[in-house]
C-alpha positions, 0 to 999 in steps of 0.5 A, spaced: 731 248 696 728 251 690 721 253 690 715 247 688 709 250 685 703 246 687 698 245 681 691 242 683 687 239 677 680 239 679 674 236 675 668 232 675 668 224 674 671 221 668 674 228 665 681 226 665 684 229 671 689 223 672 691 222 665 693 229 665 696 229 672 701 224 670 702 227 663 704 233 666 709 230 671 712 226 665 713 233 661 716 237 667 720 231 669 717 231 676 712 227 680 704 227 681 699 226 687 694 220 685 687 221 687 686 218 694 679 216 693 680 212 687 685 207 692 680 208 697 674 205 693 679 200 690 681 197 697 674 197 700 670 195 694 665 201 696 664 208 695 666 212 702 660 214 707 659 221 709 663 221 715 669 218 711 669 224 707 674 228 711 679 222 712 679 222 704 681 229 704 686 229 709 689 223 706 690 227 699 693 233 703 698 228 706 700 225 700 701 232 697 706 233 703 709 227 702 711 228 695 713 235 695 720 233 697 720 229 691 718 234 686 722 238 681 719 245 680 712 243 680 707 238 684 701 236 680 695 234 684 690 230 681 684 233 685 684 237 692 680 238 698 675 242 694 673 236 690 672 232 696 667 237 699 663 238 692 662 231 692 660 231 699 655 237 698 652 233 692 651 226 696 650 228 703 649 236 703 653 240 707 660 237 709 662 237 716 666 243 719 672 240 719 672 238 711 669 245 710 675 248 713 680 244 710 677 246 703 677 253 704 684 253 707 688 249 703 690 253 697 694 252 691 699 256 686 695 254 680 688 251 678 686 247 672 679 245 671 678 239 666 672 240 661 668 234 660 668 234 653 669 227 651 665 221 652 663 219 659 666 212 661 664 208 667 669 205 671 666 201 676 663 204 683 666 211 683 663 213 677 655 215 676 653 218 670 654 223 664 649 227 667 652 227 674 659 229 671 656 235 667 652 237 674 659 237 678 663 240 672 658 246 673 659 246 681 666 246 680 666 252 675 661 256 680 665 255 686 671 257 683 668 264 680 665 265 687 671 264 691 675 268 685 680 263 684 683 264 677 683 257 673 685 254 667 679 250 663 683 245 659 679 242 653 680 237 647 685 231 647 691 230 652 696 233 647 692 239 647 691 240 654 698 239 656 700 244 651 694 249 654 697 248 661 705 249 658 702 255 655 699 258 662 705 255 666 710 259 662 707 265 664 707 263 672 715 263 671 715 269 667 
């Protein structure tokens, strides 16, 4: 079975992660892993509580595992445990030990960060504000730098972002 490279797309709320993941999957004729948190909020009609953060992160990782078998060369993941932990820190303080461990241990072959460079849009319960989006974006960049995790910051239109990723992924294959 050929190797599948797992690519995580990190970013604050309303920064285009889902749209980019879907576009990249289409471009590379593979599958993508939607953000489980979105489904959680829509199904329960509420935001998660502190003790549910680990369940959300585990569900996200489980969906990655399930879709890996269907992926062709790339698996694009709309978020990862790191984002769950960052939001957990923002809203509740330090994440529980199990979430912190999952955040540290679950890695990816390539990391993309979406810039918050277009107008913020509310989409109901899951979105808070442009100010929170900017704060979380800084937290993502700081954590990646602190952990020395290389990443590609994508900016601009969807097409520009796809082209930036294509350029970077061509080097991963090279």
